[in-house]
TIKOLVEX-268185 format. One record per residue (C-alpha): x, z, y; residue number from 1. Coordinates in steps of 0.5 Angstrom, whole numbers, plus 500, padded with zeros to 3 digits. Layout:
REM residues N
+-----+-----+-----+---------+
!  px !  pz !  py ! koldren !
+-----+-----+-----+---------+
!   X !   Z !   Y !     NUM !
...
+-----+-----+-----+---------+
***
This chain:
REM residues 399
+-----+-----+-----+---------+
!  px !  pz !  py ! koldren !
+-----+-----+-----+---------+
! 448 ! 388 ! 892 !       1 !
! 446 ! 383 ! 897 !       2 !
! 450 ! 380 ! 903 !       3 !
! 447 ! 379 ! 910 !       4 !
! 451 ! 374 ! 914 !       5 !
! 451 ! 371 ! 921 !       6 !
! 452 ! 364 ! 922 !       7 !
! 453 ! 361 ! 929 !       8 !
! 451 ! 354 ! 928 !       9 !
! 444 ! 351 ! 929 !      10 !
! 439 ! 350 ! 924 !      11 !
! 432 ! 346 ! 922 !      12 !
! 428 ! 350 ! 918 !      13 !
! 424 ! 345 ! 914 !      14 !
! 417 ! 346 ! 914 !      15 !
! 415 ! 342 ! 908 !      16 !
! 421 ! 343 ! 904 !      17 !
! 422 ! 351 ! 906 !      18 !
! 430 ! 350 ! 906 !      19 !
! 435 ! 351 ! 911 !      20 !
! 439 ! 345 ! 914 !      21 !
! 445 ! 345 ! 919 !      22 !
! 448 ! 340 ! 923 !      23 !
! 455 ! 341 ! 920 !      24 !
! 458 ! 340 ! 913 !      25 !
! 461 ! 347 ! 914 !      26 !
! 455 ! 350 ! 913 !      27 !
! 453 ! 347 ! 906 !      28 !
! 450 ! 351 ! 900 !      29 !
! 457 ! 350 ! 897 !      30 !
! 460 ! 354 ! 902 !      31 !
! 457 ! 360 ! 900 !      32 !
! 459 ! 360 ! 892 !      33 !
! 465 ! 364 ! 894 !      34 !
! 461 ! 370 ! 896 !      35 !
! 456 ! 369 ! 890 !      36 !
! 462 ! 371 ! 886 !      37 !
! 462 ! 378 ! 889 !      38 !
! 454 ! 379 ! 891 !      39 !
! 448 ! 378 ! 888 !      40 !
! 445 ! 374 ! 894 !      41 !
! 446 ! 372 ! 900 !      42 !
! 442 ! 372 ! 906 !      43 !
! 444 ! 367 ! 912 !      44 !
! 441 ! 370 ! 919 !      45 !
! 441 ! 364 ! 924 !      46 !
! 438 ! 361 ! 930 !      47 !
! 433 ! 356 ! 927 !      48 !
! 427 ! 351 ! 929 !      49 !
! 421 ! 349 ! 925 !      50 !
! 422 ! 341 ! 924 !      51 !
! 424 ! 336 ! 918 !      52 !
! 431 ! 335 ! 916 !      53 !
! 434 ! 329 ! 920 !      54 !
! 440 ! 325 ! 921 !      55 !
! 443 ! 330 ! 925 !      56 !
! 441 ! 336 ! 921 !      57 !
! 442 ! 334 ! 914 !      58 !
! 446 ! 339 ! 911 !      59 !
! 442 ! 344 ! 906 !      60 !
! 445 ! 351 ! 907 !      61 !
! 440 ! 355 ! 903 !      62 !
! 439 ! 354 ! 895 !      63 !
! 439 ! 358 ! 889 !      64 !
! 441 ! 366 ! 891 !      65 !
! 442 ! 364 ! 898 !      66 !
! 436 ! 365 ! 903 !      67 !
! 435 ! 366 ! 910 !      68 !
! 432 ! 369 ! 916 !      69 !
! 430 ! 364 ! 922 !      70 !
! 432 ! 368 ! 929 !      71 !
! 429 ! 365 ! 935 !      72 !
! 432 ! 358 ! 937 !      73 !
! 436 ! 357 ! 943 !      74 !
! 441 ! 353 ! 946 !      75 !
! 446 ! 355 ! 952 !      76 !
! 446 ! 362 ! 956 !      77 !
! 440 ! 361 ! 959 !      78 !
! 435 ! 360 ! 953 !      79 !
! 439 ! 366 ! 950 !      80 !
! 437 ! 370 ! 955 !      81 !
! 430 ! 369 ! 954 !      82 !
! 430 ! 370 ! 947 !      83 !
! 435 ! 376 ! 947 !      84 !
! 430 ! 381 ! 946 !      85 !
! 426 ! 377 ! 940 !      86 !
! 433 ! 376 ! 937 !      87 !
! 434 ! 383 ! 937 !      88 !
! 427 ! 385 ! 934 !      89 !
! 428 ! 380 ! 928 !      90 !
! 435 ! 383 ! 927 !      91 !
! 433 ! 390 ! 927 !      92 !
! 427 ! 388 ! 922 !      93 !
! 432 ! 385 ! 917 !      94 !
! 436 ! 391 ! 917 !      95 !
! 430 ! 395 ! 916 !      96 !
! 428 ! 391 ! 910 !      97 !
! 435 ! 391 ! 907 !      98 !
! 438 ! 398 ! 909 !      99 !
! 444 ! 398 ! 903 !     100 !
! 446 ! 391 ! 903 !     101 !
! 453 ! 389 ! 905 !     102 !
! 454 ! 386 ! 912 !     103 !
! 459 ! 380 ! 915 !     104 !
! 459 ! 377 ! 922 !     105 !
! 462 ! 371 ! 923 !     106 !
! 465 ! 370 ! 930 !     107 !
! 466 ! 369 ! 936 !     108 !
! 458 ! 369 ! 935 !     109 !
! 453 ! 373 ! 940 !     110 !
! 448 ! 374 ! 934 !     111 !
! 454 ! 377 ! 930 !     112 !
! 455 ! 382 ! 936 !     113 !
! 448 ! 384 ! 937 !     114 !
! 447 ! 385 ! 929 !     115 !
! 453 ! 390 ! 930 !     116 !
! 450 ! 393 ! 936 !     117 !
! 444 ! 395 ! 932 !     118 !
! 447 ! 397 ! 925 !     119 !
! 446 ! 405 ! 924 !     120 !
! 451 ! 410 ! 925 !     121 !
! 457 ! 409 ! 920 !     122 !
! 455 ! 403 ! 917 !     123 !
! 461 ! 398 ! 915 !     124 !
! 461 ! 391 ! 916 !     125 !
! 466 ! 385 ! 915 !     126 !
! 468 ! 380 ! 921 !     127 !
! 470 ! 373 ! 919 !     128 !
! 474 ! 370 ! 925 !     129 !
! 474 ! 363 ! 926 !     130 !
! 476 ! 362 ! 933 !     131 !
! 479 ! 365 ! 940 !     132 !
! 473 ! 366 ! 945 !     133 !
! 479 ! 367 ! 950 !     134 !
! 481 ! 359 ! 949 !     135 !
! 474 ! 357 ! 948 !     136 !
! 472 ! 359 ! 955 !     137 !
! 478 ! 357 ! 958 !     138 !
! 478 ! 353 ! 965 !     139 !
! 477 ! 345 ! 963 !     140 !
! 474 ! 347 ! 956 !     141 !
! 467 ! 348 ! 957 !     142 !
! 463 ! 346 ! 964 !     143 !
! 458 ! 352 ! 966 !     144 !
! 458 ! 356 ! 972 !     145 !
! 458 ! 363 ! 967 !     146 !
! 464 ! 360 ! 964 !     147 !
! 469 ! 366 ! 967 !     148 !
! 464 ! 371 ! 965 !     149 !
! 463 ! 368 ! 958 !     150 !
! 470 ! 368 ! 957 !     151 !
! 471 ! 376 ! 958 !     152 !
! 465 ! 378 ! 955 !     153 !
! 466 ! 374 ! 948 !     154 !
! 473 ! 376 ! 948 !     155 !
! 472 ! 383 ! 949 !     156 !
! 466 ! 383 ! 944 !     157 !
! 470 ! 380 ! 939 !     158 !
! 476 ! 385 ! 940 !     159 !
! 471 ! 391 ! 939 !     160 !
! 468 ! 388 ! 933 !     161 !
! 474 ! 387 ! 929 !     162 !
! 477 ! 394 ! 932 !     163 !
! 471 ! 397 ! 928 !     164 !
! 470 ! 393 ! 922 !     165 !
! 472 ! 395 ! 915 !     166 !
! 476 ! 389 ! 914 !     167 !
! 477 ! 382 ! 918 !     168 !
! 478 ! 375 ! 915 !     169 !
! 482 ! 370 ! 920 !     170 !
! 483 ! 363 ! 919 !     171 !
! 490 ! 363 ! 922 !     172 !
! 496 ! 367 ! 919 !     173 !
! 498 ! 370 ! 925 !     174 !
! 495 ! 368 ! 932 !     175 !
! 488 ! 371 ! 932 !     176 !
! 491 ! 377 ! 928 !     177 !
! 495 ! 379 ! 935 !     178 !
! 489 ! 378 ! 939 !     179 !
! 484 ! 381 ! 935 !     180 !
! 487 ! 386 ! 930 !     181 !
! 483 ! 390 ! 925 !     182 !
! 486 ! 397 ! 924 !     183 !
! 483 ! 397 ! 917 !     184 !
! 484 ! 391 ! 913 !     185 !
! 487 ! 384 ! 915 !     186 !
! 486 ! 378 ! 911 !     187 !
! 488 ! 371 ! 912 !     188 !
! 485 ! 364 ! 909 !     189 !
! 483 ! 358 ! 913 !     190 !
! 475 ! 356 ! 912 !     191 !
! 478 ! 349 ! 910 !     192 !
! 476 ! 347 ! 903 !     193 !
! 481 ! 343 ! 900 !     194 !
! 481 ! 341 ! 892 !     195 !
! 487 ! 338 ! 888 !     196 !
! 483 ! 331 ! 889 !     197 !
! 483 ! 331 ! 896 !     198 !
! 491 ! 331 ! 896 !     199 !
! 495 ! 324 ! 896 !     200 !
! 500 ! 324 ! 890 !     201 !
! 506 ! 322 ! 894 !     202 !
! 508 ! 322 ! 902 !     203 !
! 507 ! 315 ! 906 !     204 !
! 512 ! 310 ! 907 !     205 !
! 512 ! 307 ! 914 !     206 !
! 516 ! 301 ! 916 !     207 !
! 517 ! 298 ! 923 !     208 !
! 511 ! 294 ! 926 !     209 !
! 508 ! 292 ! 932 !     210 !
! 501 ! 295 ! 931 !     211 !
! 499 ! 303 ! 930 !     212 !
! 492 ! 306 ! 929 !     213 !
! 491 ! 313 ! 932 !     214 !
! 485 ! 317 ! 929 !     215 !
! 481 ! 323 ! 932 !     216 !
! 476 ! 328 ! 928 !     217 !
! 472 ! 333 ! 932 !     218 !
! 466 ! 335 ! 935 !     219 !
! 464 ! 331 ! 942 !     220 !
! 459 ! 337 ! 944 !     221 !
! 464 ! 340 ! 948 !     222 !
! 471 ! 338 ! 951 !     223 !
! 475 ! 343 ! 948 !     224 !
! 478 ! 339 ! 943 !     225 !
! 480 ! 334 ! 949 !     226 !
! 478 ! 327 ! 947 !     227 !
! 478 ! 326 ! 954 !     228 !
! 485 ! 327 ! 955 !     229 !
! 487 ! 323 ! 948 !     230 !
! 483 ! 317 ! 951 !     231 !
! 487 ! 318 ! 958 !     232 !
! 493 ! 318 ! 954 !     233 !
! 492 ! 312 ! 950 !     234 !
! 491 ! 308 ! 956 !     235 !
! 498 ! 310 ! 958 !     236 !
! 500 ! 308 ! 952 !     237 !
! 497 ! 301 ! 952 !     238 !
! 499 ! 300 ! 960 !     239 !
! 507 ! 301 ! 957 !     240 !
! 506 ! 296 ! 952 !     241 !
! 504 ! 299 ! 946 !     242 !
! 499 ! 295 ! 941 !     243 !
! 494 ! 301 ! 939 !     244 !
! 487 ! 302 ! 937 !     245 !
! 484 ! 309 ! 937 !     246 !
! 478 ! 311 ! 932 !     247 !
! 474 ! 317 ! 934 !     248 !
! 470 ! 321 ! 928 !     249 !
! 465 ! 326 ! 931 !     250 !
! 459 ! 326 ! 935 !     251 !
! 455 ! 330 ! 941 !     252 !
! 453 ! 330 ! 948 !     253 !
! 459 ! 328 ! 951 !     254 !
! 460 ! 322 ! 947 !     255 !
! 456 ! 317 ! 952 !     256 !
! 461 ! 320 ! 958 !     257 !
! 467 ! 319 ! 953 !     258 !
! 465 ! 312 ! 952 !     259 !
! 464 ! 310 ! 959 !     260 !
! 471 ! 313 ! 960 !     261 !
! 474 ! 308 ! 955 !     262 !
! 470 ! 303 ! 959 !     263 !
! 472 ! 305 ! 966 !     264 !
! 479 ! 305 ! 963 !     265 !
! 478 ! 298 ! 961 !     266 !
! 480 ! 300 ! 953 !     267 !
! 473 ! 299 ! 950 !     268 !
! 475 ! 294 ! 945 !     269 !
! 481 ! 298 ! 943 !     270 !
! 477 ! 305 ! 942 !     271 !
! 472 ! 306 ! 936 !     272 !
! 466 ! 311 ! 936 !     273 !
! 464 ! 312 ! 929 !     274 !
! 460 ! 318 ! 930 !     275 !
! 458 ! 323 ! 924 !     276 !
! 460 ! 320 ! 918 !     277 !
! 460 ! 323 ! 910 !     278 !
! 467 ! 327 ! 908 !     279 !
! 469 ! 321 ! 904 !     280 !
! 468 ! 316 ! 909 !     281 !
! 473 ! 321 ! 914 !     282 !
! 478 ! 321 ! 908 !     283 !
! 478 ! 313 ! 908 !     284 !
! 479 ! 313 ! 915 !     285 !
! 484 ! 318 ! 915 !     286 !
! 488 ! 313 ! 910 !     287 !
! 487 ! 307 ! 914 !     288 !
! 490 ! 311 ! 920 !     289 !
! 498 ! 311 ! 922 !     290 !
! 497 ! 318 ! 926 !     291 !
! 492 ! 323 ! 927 !     292 !
! 492 ! 326 ! 934 !     293 !
! 489 ! 333 ! 936 !     294 !
! 490 ! 335 ! 943 !     295 !
! 485 ! 341 ! 943 !     296 !
! 485 ! 346 ! 949 !     297 !
! 483 ! 351 ! 944 !     298 !
! 483 ! 352 ! 936 !     299 !
! 482 ! 357 ! 930 !     300 !
! 486 ! 353 ! 925 !     301 !
! 483 ! 346 ! 925 !     302 !
! 480 ! 343 ! 918 !     303 !
! 480 ! 336 ! 920 !     304 !
! 488 ! 337 ! 921 !     305 !
! 489 ! 340 ! 915 !     306 !
! 485 ! 334 ! 911 !     307 !
! 489 ! 329 ! 915 !     308 !
! 496 ! 333 ! 913 !     309 !
! 493 ! 333 ! 905 !     310 !
! 492 ! 325 ! 906 !     311 !
! 500 ! 325 ! 908 !     312 !
! 498 ! 323 ! 915 !     313 !
! 503 ! 324 ! 921 !     314 !
! 500 ! 329 ! 926 !     315 !
! 501 ! 331 ! 933 !     316 !
! 497 ! 337 ! 936 !     317 !
! 497 ! 342 ! 942 !     318 !
! 501 ! 349 ! 942 !     319 !
! 494 ! 353 ! 942 !     320 !
! 491 ! 357 ! 937 !     321 !
! 493 ! 356 ! 929 !     322 !
! 496 ! 349 ! 930 !     323 !
! 503 ! 351 ! 931 !     324 !
! 502 ! 355 ! 924 !     325 !
! 501 ! 348 ! 921 !     326 !
! 506 ! 343 ! 926 !     327 !
! 513 ! 344 ! 928 !     328 !
! 515 ! 344 ! 935 !     329 !
! 517 ! 337 ! 935 !     330 !
! 510 ! 335 ! 934 !     331 !
! 507 ! 339 ! 939 !     332 !
! 505 ! 338 ! 946 !     333 !
! 502 ! 343 ! 952 !     334 !
! 494 ! 343 ! 952 !     335 !
! 491 ! 338 ! 958 !     336 !
! 498 ! 334 ! 959 !     337 !
! 496 ! 327 ! 959 !     338 !
! 503 ! 324 ! 960 !     339 !
! 506 ! 329 ! 955 !     340 !
! 501 ! 327 ! 950 !     341 !
! 502 ! 319 ! 951 !     342 !
! 510 ! 320 ! 951 !     343 !
! 509 ! 324 ! 944 !     344 !
! 505 ! 319 ! 941 !     345 !
! 510 ! 313 ! 943 !     346 !
! 516 ! 317 ! 941 !     347 !
! 513 ! 318 ! 934 !     348 !
! 510 ! 311 ! 933 !     349 !
! 516 ! 308 ! 935 !     350 !
! 520 ! 311 ! 930 !     351 !
! 518 ! 310 ! 922 !     352 !
! 523 ! 314 ! 919 !     353 !
! 520 ! 320 ! 923 !     354 !
! 513 ! 318 ! 921 !     355 !
! 515 ! 318 ! 914 !     356 !
! 519 ! 325 ! 914 !     357 !
! 512 ! 328 ! 918 !     358 !
! 508 ! 325 ! 912 !     359 !
! 512 ! 329 ! 907 !     360 !
! 513 ! 335 ! 911 !     361 !
! 505 ! 335 ! 913 !     362 !
! 503 ! 334 ! 906 !     363 !
! 507 ! 340 ! 903 !     364 !
! 505 ! 344 ! 908 !     365 !
! 497 ! 342 ! 907 !     366 !
! 499 ! 345 ! 900 !     367 !
! 499 ! 352 ! 902 !     368 !
! 492 ! 351 ! 904 !     369 !
! 489 ! 349 ! 897 !     370 !
! 482 ! 352 ! 895 !     371 !
! 485 ! 356 ! 889 !     372 !
! 490 ! 359 ! 894 !     373 !
! 486 ! 361 ! 899 !     374 !
! 480 ! 364 ! 895 !     375 !
! 485 ! 370 ! 893 !     376 !
! 485 ! 372 ! 900 !     377 !
! 478 ! 371 ! 901 !     378 !
! 476 ! 375 ! 895 !     379 !
! 480 ! 381 ! 897 !     380 !
! 476 ! 381 ! 903 !     381 !
! 469 ! 380 ! 900 !     382 !
! 472 ! 386 ! 895 !     383 !
! 474 ! 391 ! 900 !     384 !
! 467 ! 390 ! 904 !     385 !
! 463 ! 391 ! 898 !     386 !
! 467 ! 397 ! 896 !     387 !
! 467 ! 400 ! 903 !     388 !
! 459 ! 399 ! 903 !     389 !
! 458 ! 402 ! 896 !     390 !
! 462 ! 408 ! 899 !     391 !
! 458 ! 409 ! 905 !     392 !
! 451 ! 408 ! 900 !     393 !
! 454 ! 414 ! 896 !     394 !
! 456 ! 418 ! 902 !     395 !
! 449 ! 417 ! 905 !     396 !
! 445 ! 419 ! 899 !     397 !
! 450 ! 425 ! 898 !     398 !
! 453 ! 423 ! 892 !     399 !
+-----+-----+-----+---------+
***
C-alpha cells in the first residue's frame, strides 16, 4: 500500500537531478524510513518550484520508494490565494491516481486541509499534529494583516481534521491533545530523532566562573521563537554586570533586523549569528555553551531543546505548548516578558550547583524521547491508519 502525505515545508524540484530538496533537515529522506516499514511507497504532496538545489534547499527528501508530486509554489496568504484552485486540482488528480491508498496530513498545514476536503465519502486519513496554530498566529508571533483571521481559521481547520480522522499522532504528551482531540485514536511521539550516540554519557559539572555562554537554536523566518525577546533580555543581563556571550543558530528573513537590533543595543560584539549549520556543528556548539534559552511564543515540542537536553545542557524556556512537558516550573518564564527572562537567566547562571542539577535532570528527561522509545508509538499510529484504510477498501468493494 502506498502512503500519500502532505508536507507544509517549502521545496525545490531539481530540474536536473529530478529529486526533491527541502530547506530543513526535518524533511530529509531518512525521516520517511519509519513510514516505509508499514507502507510500500511514500508519495510526498508538497509545494515546490523548479530550480537547482542550493545552500538553502540542500536536504534531499526523495529517494528509493519515496517520490513526490509538486504542487504550485507559493509563499504567504496572497500567493496562496492565487494558487488555491491550481493546488486543489493537483490534489484531486493525485487522489484519482491512487484511489485506494493511505492518507496522512501533517498539521497545521493548509495543503493538508485542502486534501481532506477533497477526499471521497468516508475515506479514512490520519493526522500528525506538530504545533498549535492558535499560538502560531498569536499577537506578536506573526506580523500580518490577516493574523486574527488566520488564527481562527487554522485552529478551526485543525480541530475539524482531528475530529474526523481515524487516528492522530501528536508531538506532545498532553498539550495539543487537549486543544485538538481525536475521538478514534490518539498517539504521542515527538518528531525529534535522538539515537543513543546523540546523548552524552554523564551530566555536566558546573563551577563558579565569571563568563557564561548562552545559545539559541531556531528559525528566524518568523519571530514566534522570540529571538528578539532573548536579545533584549540579554542586553538587560549585560547592563546588570553579567559577562555573557550569545550564539544564535538558524536563519531566515528576520536575521538582518535581529542583527540590527543587537547593534542598536550596543551588544553586537557579544552576539554571534551563525545561520544554518550541519547537525554535527549544532551539537558542537551546544557542547560549548553553558545555557540553552528558548523563549518561544508558540511551540509544539521543541526538537532543538530536546537535543540540548540530550547533551546535558541546562535549559530555560517559556510556558507554552509542550515546553512545560520538558522543563519543571522553576525553569520556565512567561512568553514575551523581557524582564522575567533576564531575571531567570541571571538566577540560573549565578548558581553552578543548580546548573549541575539541571544538567542531570534534563539528560534523564531527554532519554524518554529516544528514537527506539518513540518509534513504538509511531508504529502504532501507522498501523491503525493502514488497518482503517484496508477496512475502507474492503467495504468499498463489498467484500
